[in-house]
BAFI-3210 file (N, C-alpha, C; in Angstrom, 3 decimals, decimal comma, padded with zeros to 6 digits):
// residues 209
n [1|2|3|4|5|6|7|8|9|10|11|12|13|14|15|16|17|18|19|20|21|22|23|24|25|26|27|28|29|30|31|32|33|34|35|36|37|38|39|40|41|42|43|44|45|46|47|48|49|50|51|52|53|54|55|56|57|58|59|60|61|62|63|64|65|66|67|68|69|70|71|72|73|74|75|76|77|78|79|80|81|82|83|84|85|86|87|88|89|90|91|92|93|94|95|96|97|98|99|100|101|102|103|104|105|106|107|108|109|110|111|112|113|114|115|116|117|118|119|120|121|122|123|124|125|126|127|128|129|130|131|132|133|134|135|136|137|138|139|140|141|142|143|144|145|146|147|148|149|150|151|152|153|154|155|156|157|158|159|160|161|162|163|164|165|166|167|168|169|170|171|172|173|174|175|176|177|178|179|180|181|182|183|184|185|186|187|188|189|190|191|192|193|194|195|196|197|198|199|200|201|202|203|204|205|206|207|208|209]
n.u [025,238|025,703|025,431|028,163|028,604|028,637|030,591|028,915|026,455|026,992|027,262|024,679|023,180|020,751|020,870|019,549|019,241|019,774|018,528|020,136|020,478|021,921|024,342|024,602|024,598|026,902|028,856|028,331|027,421|025,195|024,254|023,815|020,763|020,902|022,608|025,409|026,316|028,666|028,939|031,279|033,403|034,883|033,270|030,838|031,300|029,604|028,382|025,762|024,142|024,821|023,957|021,204|020,517|021,119|019,318|016,885|017,009|017,167|014,759|012,925|012,962|012,387|010,712|012,040|013,710|014,938|016,978|017,570|019,634|021,539|021,245|018,526|015,260|015,613|015,750|017,901|018,323|015,866|015,859|017,909|016,755|014,698|016,224|017,516|015,382|013,577|010,783|007,807|005,580|006,402|005,867|007,327|009,665|010,688|011,110|012,882|013,413|015,991|015,915|016,188|018,293|016,937|014,294|014,332|014,416|011,787|010,424|011,444|010,399|007,775|004,705|004,723|007,424|010,443|012,703|015,124|017,436|018,690|021,178|022,037|023,835|026,763|028,214|026,347|025,152|027,116|027,620|025,421|025,884|028,147|030,133|029,369|026,783|026,243|026,887|024,972|022,644|022,700|022,487|020,004|018,287|018,468|017,581|017,547|018,861|021,341|022,454|025,052|026,185|029,235|031,590|034,884|038,124|041,461|041,998|040,490|037,379|035,332|034,970|034,958|032,916|032,242|034,582|034,490|032,133|032,979|034,837|033,175|031,383|029,730|029,762|031,566|031,702|033,594|033,521|034,527|034,723|032,464|033,104|033,040|034,636|034,285|034,292|035,055|033,384|033,599|034,673|037,055|036,078|034,858|032,303|030,521|029,007|026,591|025,534|023,926|022,196|021,178|022,104|024,027|027,102|028,821|032,282|033,919|032,686|033,229|036,022|036,236|035,212]
n.v [-005,026|-008,457|-011,230|-013,332|-016,831|-019,776|-022,826|-025,048|-023,872|-023,246|-025,811|-026,635|-025,425|-025,678|-026,530|-025,611|-027,829|-029,565|-032,758|-034,811|-037,594|-040,741|-040,570|-037,805|-037,081|-038,392|-036,864|-034,211|-034,159|-033,047|-030,204|-026,721|-024,849|-022,343|-019,322|-019,247|-021,097|-022,197|-023,024|-023,697|-023,345|-024,128|-023,366|-025,565|-027,913|-029,158|-027,700|-026,537|-028,806|-030,214|-028,313|-028,319|-030,972|-030,863|-028,868|-030,143|-032,195|-030,723|-029,383|-031,047|-030,566|-027,859|-024,994|-024,041|-021,712|-021,442|-019,354|-018,629|-016,728|-016,343|-018,146|-017,996|-019,222|-020,783|-023,059|-024,943|-024,911|-025,826|-028,373|-029,558|-029,672|-031,494|-033,717|-034,454|-035,360|-034,171|-033,971|-032,833|-032,315|-031,438|-028,997|-027,519|-026,781|-024,193|-022,158|-019,399|-016,674|-014,161|-011,901|-008,809|-008,098|-006,404|-007,012|-009,626|-009,301|-008,502|-010,848|-012,543|-011,441|-011,989|-013,719|-016,446|-017,110|-018,473|-020,707|-021,490|-020,380|-020,510|-019,001|-018,370|-016,879|-015,787|-013,943|-012,502|-011,087|-009,584|-006,786|-006,095|-007,435|-006,426|-004,173|-004,609|-005,565|-008,283|-009,361|-007,956|-009,044|-011,618|-010,929|-009,682|-011,749|-014,055|-016,651|-017,957|-020,048|-019,433|-020,386|-020,078|-019,926|-019,853|-018,778|-019,850|-018,365|-018,216|-020,121|-019,301|-018,212|-016,322|-012,865|-010,279|-010,387|-013,112|-014,219|-013,217|-014,436|-017,075|-017,034|-016,675|-018,738|-021,629|-024,179|-025,424|-026,142|-027,416|-027,850|-030,021|-031,560|-033,253|-034,079|-033,372|-031,488|-031,331|-028,942|-026,505|-025,875|-028,596|-032,053|-032,588|-034,072|-036,094|-035,874|-037,434|-036,915|-038,909|-039,325|-041,157|-042,077|-039,777|-038,666|-038,100|-039,457|-040,597|-040,107|-042,101|-044,491|-044,827|-045,119|-047,473|-049,298]
n.w [-023,033|-023,723|-021,470|-020,611|-021,360|-019,355|-019,494|-019,214|-019,825|-022,465|-023,619|-023,340|-025,250|-027,771|-031,090|-034,258|-036,725|-039,893|-040,263|-041,810|-044,125|-045,185|-047,838|-047,948|-045,268|-044,390|-045,614|-044,810|-042,222|-039,691|-040,558|-039,560|-039,976|-041,144|-042,259|-044,539|-047,455|-049,909|-053,312|-055,714|-058,663|-061,902|-065,059|-066,574|-065,104|-063,408|-061,377|-061,327|-061,645|-059,291|-057,401|-057,894|-057,224|-054,505|-053,739|-054,263|-052,362|-049,904|-049,959|-048,881|-046,245|-045,786|-047,247|-050,342|-052,410|-055,591|-057,262|-060,460|-061,566|-063,514|-065,792|-066,106|-066,874|-069,119|-071,984|-071,689|-068,935|-067,947|-069,078|-067,627|-065,078|-065,632|-066,415|-064,077|-062,699|-060,943|-058,853|-060,135|-058,590|-056,177|-054,080|-052,347|-053,497|-055,424|-058,378|-059,752|-061,902|-062,448|-059,742|-058,048|-055,179|-053,519|-054,199|-053,346|-050,605|-050,133|-050,768|-048,763|-046,514|-046,637|-045,797|-046,391|-046,723|-048,160|-046,485|-047,290|-049,659|-052,866|-054,703|-057,863|-059,978|-058,181|-059,654|-061,143|-059,133|-057,951|-057,574|-056,027|-053,711|-052,603|-050,508|-047,803|-048,006|-048,313|-045,768|-044,334|-045,354|-044,251|-041,557|-041,467|-042,041|-040,131|-039,784|-042,136|-044,708|-047,013|-050,127|-052,241|-055,633|-057,432|-059,920|-060,966|-060,979|-061,768|-059,781|-057,619|-056,057|-058,254|-058,358|-055,875|-054,015|-054,014|-052,984|-050,370|-049,463|-049,486|-047,391|-045,210|-045,238|-043,953|-044,993|-047,757|-051,147|-053,604|-056,993|-059,493|-062,508|-061,988|-059,462|-056,035|-053,706|-050,343|-047,862|-045,300|-042,267|-041,440|-041,597|-044,149|-047,249|-050,002|-052,487|-055,172|-058,310|-059,598|-062,604|-063,940|-062,040|-061,080|-058,607|-055,588|-054,417|-051,627|-051,175|-049,990|-050,569|-053,266|-053,143|-051,670|-053,441]
ca.u [026,198|025,158|026,170|028,967|028,069|029,507|030,768|027,700|025,448|027,384|026,948|023,228|022,516|020,177|021,064|018,576|020,053|019,160|018,772|020,402|020,572|022,692|025,621|024,632|024,983|028,296|029,711|028,026|026,938|023,894|024,596|022,811|019,803|020,980|023,948|025,768|027,126|029,155|029,274|032,051|034,225|034,854|032,035|030,634|031,869|028,562|027,901|024,302|023,576|024,980|023,085|019,825|020,373|021,077|018,058|015,825|017,123|016,863|013,359|012,107|013,001|011,782|010,458|013,289|013,614|016,137|017,009|018,458|019,917|022,428|020,647|017,093|014,529|015,702|015,594|018,960|018,084|014,697|016,271|018,682|015,777|014,025|017,189|017,753|014,201|012,930|009,345|007,053|004,525|007,031|005,526|008,291|010,775|010,213|012,142|012,714|014,415|016,675|015,271|017,195|018,365|015,842|013,077|014,476|014,016|010,325|010,042|011,812|009,573|006,387|004,165|005,126|008,783|011,291|013,720|016,376|017,507|019,860|021,429|022,858|025,230|027,266|028,667|025,206|024,770|028,333|027,452|024,371|026,357|029,362|030,035|028,672|025,393|026,141|026,822|023,693|021,622|022,712|022,008|018,576|017,518|019,333|017,030|017,494|020,085|021,630|023,426|025,519|027,037|030,213|032,565|036,280|039,105|042,810|041,982|039,750|036,028|035,357|034,457|035,275|031,780|032,349|035,690|033,997|031,173|033,760|035,437|032,158|030,480|029,892|030,103|032,108|031,708|034,330|033,083|035,422|034,513|031,451|033,621|032,843|035,419|033,483|035,120|034,415|033,351|033,342|035,847|037,152|035,734|034,420|031,074|030,577|027,715|026,283|024,543|022,989|021,199|020,800|022,321|025,396|027,644|029,914|033,543|034,499|032,107|033,985|037,338|036,103|034,951]
ca.v [-006,100|-009,762|-011,966|-014,451|-018,148|-020,779|-023,978|-025,871|-023,155|-023,393|-027,170|-026,841|-024,763|-026,554|-025,948|-025,985|-028,462|-030,496|-034,160|-035,415|-039,052|-041,340|-040,003|-036,384|-036,985|-038,800|-035,777|-032,908|-034,252|-032,394|-028,775|-025,762|-024,493|-020,907|-018,881|-019,289|-022,158|-021,808|-024,020|-022,949|-024,118|-023,686|-023,626|-026,868|-028,981|-029,800|-026,887|-026,399|-030,129|-030,479|-027,394|-028,783|-032,174|-030,417|-028,148|-031,148|-032,871|-029,804|-028,942|-031,951|-030,028|-026,526|-024,366|-023,590|-020,911|-021,488|-018,190|-018,834|-015,369|-016,331|-018,827|-017,816|-020,482|-021,160|-024,460|-025,769|-024,994|-026,697|-029,727|-030,075|-030,011|-032,724|-034,819|-034,859|-036,088|-033,502|-034,218|-031,607|-032,093|-030,940|-027,581|-026,826|-026,359|-023,213|-021,645|-017,966|-015,975|-013,104|-010,807|-008,034|-008,355|-005,632|-007,816|-010,813|-008,890|-008,517|-012,259|-013,147|-010,855|-012,378|-014,683|-017,794|-016,949|-019,665|-020,774|-021,787|-019,666|-020,784|-017,860|-018,847|-017,033|-014,587|-012,981|-011,655|-010,302|-009,097|-005,396|-006,033|-008,089|-005,756|-003,071|-004,996|-005,995|-009,718|-009,542|-007,420|-010,021|-012,671|-010,360|-009,370|-012,998|-014,994|-018,011|-018,417|-020,582|-018,941|-021,196|-019,302|-020,532|-018,895|-019,252|-019,881|-017,669|-018,314|-020,954|-018,669|-017,797|-015,107|-011,611|-010,008|-010,850|-014,560|-014,502|-012,949|-015,486|-018,283|-016,885|-016,690|-019,869|-022,755|-025,318|-024,997|-027,263|-027,109|-028,820|-030,192|-032,818|-034,023|-034,413|-032,242|-031,443|-030,714|-028,356|-025,534|-026,280|-030,033|-032,813|-032,638|-035,347|-035,927|-036,408|-037,613|-036,864|-040,075|-038,812|-042,208|-042,218|-038,434|-038,708|-037,901|-040,623|-040,264|-040,513|-043,299|-045,636|-044,978|-045,613|-048,853|-050,138]
ca.w [-023,317|-023,374|-020,448|-021,097|-021,026|-018,750|-020,380|-019,146|-020,611|-023,868|-024,044|-023,264|-026,376|-028,781|-032,413|-035,279|-037,759|-040,831|-039,924|-043,108|-044,136|-046,265|-048,246|-047,586|-043,858|-044,269|-046,081|-044,226|-040,853|-039,529|-040,546|-039,102|-041,019|-041,444|-042,633|-045,957|-048,045|-051,235|-054,328|-056,698|-059,578|-063,292|-065,801|-067,214|-064,288|-062,626|-060,247|-061,345|-061,377|-057,860|-056,668|-058,034|-056,408|-053,118|-053,543|-054,209|-051,063|-048,808|-050,015|-048,061|-044,886|-045,742|-048,539|-050,946|-053,625|-056,419|-058,151|-061,598|-062,008|-064,676|-066,943|-066,203|-066,990|-070,519|-072,361|-071,110|-067,501|-067,744|-069,418|-066,499|-064,032|-066,054|-066,434|-062,702|-062,268|-059,812|-058,808|-060,420|-057,595|-054,955|-053,987|-051,493|-054,340|-056,395|-059,269|-059,973|-062,712|-061,696|-059,033|-057,338|-053,742|-052,934|-054,374|-052,504|-049,253|-050,082|-050,742|-047,489|-045,466|-046,860|-044,830|-046,787|-047,219|-048,135|-045,441|-047,974|-050,928|-053,699|-055,588|-058,971|-059,632|-057,511|-060,660|-061,500|-057,963|-057,293|-057,125|-055,006|-052,493|-052,144|-049,544|-046,574|-048,224|-048,058|-044,320|-043,877|-045,738|-043,236|-040,295|-041,571|-042,108|-039,412|-039,762|-043,526|-045,284|-048,359|-050,842|-053,389|-056,639|-057,930|-060,882|-060,541|-061,804|-061,195|-058,586|-056,531|-056,467|-059,061|-057,798|-054,469|-053,206|-053,884|-052,062|-049,021|-049,139|-049,174|-046,062|-044,157|-045,413|-043,038|-045,834|-049,047|-052,078|-054,826|-057,988|-060,640|-063,204|-061,264|-058,138|-055,119|-052,481|-049,287|-046,819|-044,417|-040,862|-041,396|-042,012|-045,615|-047,873|-051,385|-053,038|-056,609|-058,981|-060,417|-063,550|-064,340|-060,980|-060,624|-057,167|-055,133|-053,728|-050,715|-051,775|-049,439|-051,275|-054,492|-052,803|-051,226|-054,590]
c.u [025,625|026,071|026,939|028,374|029,108|029,646|029,528|026,560|025,721|026,992|025,443|022,473|022,004|020,253|020,025|019,337|019,187|019,522|018,952|020,527|021,508|024,007|025,729|025,111|026,450|029,229|029,544|027,643|025,518|024,122|023,451|021,996|019,806|022,417|024,162|026,573|027,559|029,448|030,032|032,907|034,118|033,528|032,043|031,294|030,852|028,028|026,379|023,625|023,652|024,056|021,628|019,569|020,287|019,763|016,896|015,821|016,680|015,398|012,434|012,096|012,250|011,524|011,749|013,005|014,947|016,060|018,040|018,756|020,752|021,758|019,180|016,407|014,469|015,670|016,633|018,750|016,945|015,054|017,077|017,757|015,080|014,974|017,462|016,556|013,514|011,415|008,571|005,934|005,086|006,831|006,476|009,486|010,244|011,398|011,839|013,813|015,053|015,687|016,369|017,210|017,261|014,528|013,130|014,082|012,492|009,821|010,278|011,025|008,098|005,982|004,619|006,536|009,549|012,301|015,098|016,344|018,807|020,007|022,475|022,887|025,713|027,708|027,564|024,879|025,963|028,185|026,452|024,808|027,629|029,059|029,183|027,277|025,212|026,020|025,492|022,549|021,539|022,174|020,504|017,700|018,334|018,827|016,910|018,857|020,214|022,733|023,793|026,331|027,989|031,143|033,967|037,139|040,453|042,812|041,248|038,330|036,093|034,458|034,795|034,161|031,877|033,474|035,250|033,021|031,911|034,346|034,410|031,205|030,790|030,248|030,524|032,233|032,433|034,062|034,051|035,179|033,579|031,938|033,510|033,728|034,611|034,406|034,340|034,479|032,903|034,613|035,892|036,815|035,298|033,028|031,266|029,165|027,586|025,164|023,520|021,874|020,652|020,918|023,767|025,823|028,808|031,211|034,101|033,943|032,858|035,338|037,276|035,871|036,168]
c.v [-007,448|-010,478|-013,131|-015,772|-018,988|-021,936|-024,859|-025,207|-023,318|-024,766|-027,426|-026,199|-025,803|-025,858|-026,492|-026,527|-029,261|-031,911|-034,929|-036,934|-039,501|-040,649|-038,516|-036,232|-037,379|-037,647|-034,493|-032,961|-033,743|-030,888|-027,896|-025,236|-023,003|-020,564|-018,984|-020,528|-021,671|-023,046|-023,284|-023,870|-023,544|-024,024|-025,040|-028,008|-029,635|-028,998|-026,827|-027,733|-030,450|-029,595|-027,833|-030,043|-031,816|-029,713|-029,122|-031,843|-031,954|-029,358|-029,876|-031,513|-028,707|-026,033|-023,760|-022,833|-020,964|-020,324|-018,438|-017,481|-015,309|-016,943|-018,494|-019,168|-020,919|-022,658|-025,350|-025,968|-025,959|-028,148|-030,365|-030,493|-031,325|-033,920|-035,347|-035,635|-035,482|-033,625|-032,924|-031,329|-031,576|-029,429|-026,793|-026,300|-025,459|-022,612|-020,191|-017,458|-014,883|-012,153|-010,078|-008,427|-007,590|-006,398|-009,076|-010,500|-008,950|-009,953|-012,851|-012,571|-011,232|-013,494|-016,111|-017,784|-018,264|-019,571|-021,104|-021,076|-020,041|-019,618|-018,266|-017,750|-015,729|-013,528|-011,994|-010,682|-009,606|-007,668|-005,295|-006,648|-007,458|-004,733|-003,416|-005,525|-007,493|-009,984|-009,055|-008,369|-011,133|-012,164|-010,120|-010,625|-014,115|-016,424|-018,603|-018,972|-020,070|-019,815|-020,462|-020,175|-019,466|-019,560|-019,227|-019,081|-017,694|-019,062|-020,374|-018,370|-016,454|-014,034|-011,511|-010,511|-012,350|-014,953|-014,276|-014,030|-016,770|-018,202|-017,068|-017,885|-020,992|-024,036|-024,803|-026,231|-026,826|-028,218|-028,835|-031,563|-033,768|-034,559|-033,187|-032,424|-030,677|-030,218|-027,341|-026,027|-027,736|-030,747|-032,871|-034,032|-035,059|-036,509|-036,526|-037,562|-038,089|-039,661|-039,879|-042,381|-040,870|-038,337|-038,340|-039,122|-040,166|-040,885|-041,811|-044,557|-045,907|-045,594|-047,086|-049,810|-050,284]
c.w [-022,840|-022,374|-021,070|-020,611|-020,288|-019,730|-020,379|-019,923|-022,107|-024,397|-024,077|-024,433|-027,369|-030,144|-033,393|-036,486|-038,727|-040,397|-041,232|-042,975|-045,253|-046,551|-047,933|-046,144|-043,655|-044,623|-045,281|-042,758|-040,775|-039,427|-040,057|-040,278|-041,340|-041,815|-044,126|-046,273|-049,423|-052,078|-055,425|-057,552|-060,977|-063,946|-066,380|-066,443|-063,366|-061,461|-060,193|-061,056|-059,890|-057,039|-056,738|-057,209|-054,931|-052,811|-053,417|-052,852|-049,920|-048,801|-049,248|-046,595|-044,776|-047,157|-049,078|-052,235|-054,352|-057,409|-059,239|-062,229|-063,259|-065,906|-067,150|-066,235|-068,454|-070,728|-071,680|-069,618|-067,204|-068,049|-068,292|-065,362|-064,371|-065,982|-065,037|-062,145|-061,059|-059,937|-059,057|-059,425|-056,269|-054,858|-053,081|-052,282|-055,444|-057,155|-059,610|-060,909|-061,852|-061,030|-058,269|-055,858|-053,022|-053,051|-053,519|-051,068|-049,109|-049,984|-049,354|-046,305|-045,601|-045,899|-045,136|-047,373|-047,192|-047,001|-046,001|-049,320|-051,633|-054,680|-056,627|-060,046|-058,999|-058,508|-061,012|-060,367|-057,300|-056,777|-055,979|-053,684|-051,936|-051,050|-048,321|-046,762|-048,008|-046,565|-043,774|-044,194|-044,701|-041,900|-040,321|-041,603|-041,455|-039,385|-041,166|-043,928|-046,711|-048,964|-052,128|-054,333|-057,172|-058,936|-060,265|-061,517|-061,090|-059,860|-057,400|-056,999|-057,173|-058,457|-056,310|-053,557|-052,977|-052,936|-050,612|-048,575|-048,771|-047,770|-044,953|-044,247|-044,434|-043,771|-047,202|-049,933|-053,358|-055,831|-059,167|-061,251|-062,494|-059,918|-057,249|-053,903|-051,445|-048,188|-046,018|-042,998|-040,723|-041,807|-043,544|-046,149|-049,298|-051,602|-054,549|-057,172|-059,875|-061,370|-063,945|-063,320|-060,512|-059,110|-056,859|-054,323|-052,868|-051,220|-051,271|-050,109|-052,568|-054,204|-052,394|-052,398|-055,487]
res [x|x|x|x|x|x|x|x|x|x|x|x|x|x|x|x|x|x|x|x|x|x|x|x|x|x|x|x|x|x|x|x|x|x|x|x|x|x|x|x|x|x|x|x|x|x|x|x|x|x|x|x|x|x|x|x|x|x|x|x|x|x|x|x|x|x|x|x|x|x|x|x|x|x|x|x|x|x|x|x|x|x|x|x|x|x|x|x|x|x|x|x|x|x|x|x|x|x|x|x|x|x|x|x|x|x|x|x|x|x|x|x|x|x|x|x|x|x|x|x|x|x|x|x|x|x|x|x|x|x|x|x|x|x|x|x|x|x|x|x|x|x|x|x|x|x|x|x|x|x|x|x|x|x|x|x|x|x|x|x|x|x|x|x|x|x|x|x|x|x|x|x|x|x|x|x|x|x|x|x|x|x|x|x|x|x|x|x|x|x|x|x|x|x|x|x|x|x|x|x|x|x|x|x|x|x|x|x|x]
***
């Protein structure tokens, strides 16, 4: 049994966080670099665009793998990557068609494993993440950040796996009409997708204008 911590010991813990900047920091603070985040909402509302913008930003901190399990690397997906203006010379950001969770384990155990994984979409992986497998994934890779995308049905994340991920996620992003409600273990706020600039804007800037 592990020894309990005193309050001074608790306050002395150093946390491994992302040192975010600009509007990302205003909305998210400096979040920890591990665990789970969830991006969810109805189809055709900007989830993938937002996920790509976030992936591009986070890849400047660590190697990131974006798994396009639902769309693959088809024409529409590639066009979105180009439209956002992601730098093709950024070697820290990699793209992957569907791979099984079993194959993902092999990737994450490799010498040059990514420290951030975006899984798009939970619907495709619902069976592979059920029955305790999602929790086991977090336990087996405690220093990895997993960002999941999920569809919406009846006002809730679609599939039982997505509902569980929402309950255990440190940050939750609900996307509707290019507007992102940011919640979870942070103060609620909004981000907006500016398609003309391929960027996100902190909500308070919109309100002030």
